[in-house]
N, C-alpha and C positions, 0 to 999 in steps of 0.2 A: 219244249225248251226254246225253240227258235222264236215262238210267239212271245215268250217272256223277255227274250233279249231285245226284240223289236219294240216292246211296250214296257219300258222301264218304270213308268208310273204305276203299272199294275203291281210291281214288286212292293211298292210303298203301301198300296191299298191292302195287299195280302198281309203284309207285316202288321198293319194297323188292326186287321181282323184278328190276328194271332194275339195281339196285345189285349184286345177286348175279351177274348176267351180267357186269357190268363187273369185278367182283372176279375172276371166272374168267379174263376176258381179261387182267387185270393179271398174274395168275399165269402165264399163257402167255407174256406178253411178258418176264417175268422169266426164265422157262426159256429163251426164245429170245435173251435178252440184248439186247432191242431197247429201248434207253434212251429214244429219242424217243417211241415208242408208250407206253411205261410212264408217262412224264411226262404225256402227253396224257390217258391213261385215268385217271390219278390225279387230274388236274385235274377231269375230268368227274365222277368219283366224288364229290369234295368239293362241287362245285356242286350235284349232285343231293341230297346229304345236307343242304345248306343249304336247298334248296327244300322238302324234306320237313319239316324243322324249322319253317320259316316257315308252311307249310300247317297243320302240327299246332298251332302257336301260335295261328293264326287260328281254327281250329276250337275250341280250348280257350277262347278269349276269347268266341266266340259262345255256347258252352255256359254260361259264367258269366253272360253278359248275359241269356241265356234264363232261367236259374235265378233271377235277381234280380227278374224281372217276375212 
């Protein structure tokens, strides 16, 4: 856990890996024509993208605040 806190960029890489996995799962549900799973995975994908963007924005704001001091 401490390693993750010290290395915030690792969080983004891990999140992107999760997005890749979900993307593959989405493709599989499309092939299998499983509409319910497709919708659930699509929703999950969007939620993770939003969290990644929020985390990135927070890190960007911290960097700017740090530069101003």
